[in-house]
C-alpha positions as CSV (number, residue, x, y, z in Angstrom):
1,M,-22.5,124.1,171.1
2,T,-20.3,127.2,171.3
3,M,-16.8,126.8,172.6
4,I,-15.3,129.7,174.6
5,M,-11.6,129.9,173.8
6,T,-9.1,131.9,175.8
7,T,-5.5,132.8,175.2
8,E,-2.4,132.9,177.4
9,L,0.8,134.7,176.4
10,F,3.6,132.1,176.3
11,K,6.6,134.1,175.0
12,M,7.3,137.7,173.9
13,T,10.5,138.9,172.4
14,E,11.4,142.6,172.4
15,E,14.1,144.4,170.5
16,T,15.6,147.6,172.1
17,T,17.3,150.2,170.0
18,I,18.9,153.5,171.0
19,Q,18.9,156.2,168.4
20,N,20.0,159.8,169.1
21,G,19.9,159.0,172.9
22,V,16.2,157.8,172.7
23,E,15.5,154.2,173.7
24,T,12.8,152.4,171.7
25,K,11.4,149.0,172.5
26,E,9.6,147.0,169.8
27,V,7.9,143.7,170.2
28,T,9.3,141.4,167.5
29,Q,7.7,138.1,168.3
30,L,4.7,136.7,170.3
31,E,3.7,133.1,170.9
32,T,0.2,132.6,172.4
33,I,-1.4,129.5,173.7
34,I,-5.0,128.9,172.7
35,K,-7.1,127.1,175.3
36,D,-10.5,125.5,175.3
37,D,-13.2,126.2,177.8
38,N,-11.7,123.6,180.2
39,G,-8.3,125.3,180.2
40,N,-6.7,122.6,178.0
41,E,-4.2,123.7,175.3
42,I,-5.7,123.2,171.9
43,G,-3.1,125.1,169.8
44,R,-0.7,127.9,169.5
45,L,-0.4,131.2,167.5
46,H,3.1,132.4,166.6
47,V,3.5,135.9,165.2
48,N,6.7,137.7,164.3
49,K,7.9,140.6,162.2
50,W,7.8,138.6,159.0
51,G,4.6,136.6,159.3
52,A,2.4,134.3,161.4
53,N,1.3,130.7,161.7
54,F,-0.8,128.7,164.1
55,N,-1.2,125.0,164.8
56,L,-4.1,123.1,166.4
57,N,-3.5,119.9,168.4
58,N,-5.1,116.9,166.7
59,G,-7.9,115.2,168.5
60,N,-11.6,115.1,168.9
61,M,-12.5,118.7,168.2
62,D,-15.6,120.6,167.1
63,V,-14.1,122.0,163.9
64,Q,-16.8,124.6,163.4
65,A,-16.4,126.0,167.0
66,I,-12.6,126.1,166.6
67,S,-12.9,128.0,163.3
68,E,-15.4,130.5,164.7
69,G,-13.2,131.0,167.8
70,I,-10.1,131.7,165.7
71,L,-12.0,134.1,163.4
72,G,-13.4,135.8,166.5
73,L,-9.9,136.3,167.9
74,L,-8.5,137.6,164.6
75,I,-11.5,140.0,164.0
76,S,-11.4,141.4,167.5
77,T,-7.7,142.0,167.2
78,E,-8.1,143.6,163.8
79,D,-10.9,145.9,165.2
80,E,-8.6,147.0,168.1
81,T,-5.7,147.7,165.7
82,I,-7.9,149.8,163.4
83,Q,-9.2,152.1,166.1
């Protein structure tokens, strides 16, 4: 069985700097909720300027489906970044 995972942006932190009269905004932190195909939260992904971590809620999960879903998210994000 394949689980379709979705994400929802929970929190985004931006840092604004002004240098030589030019304002620049940079995203310094993101927290994303990972949901299962029923819309239930199954974990969170937290990324900031220094690193990243994620956690999955304990429970009765299809471990292989979760692993494949997370890899799919990471690979698709990596592909978008490279292009």
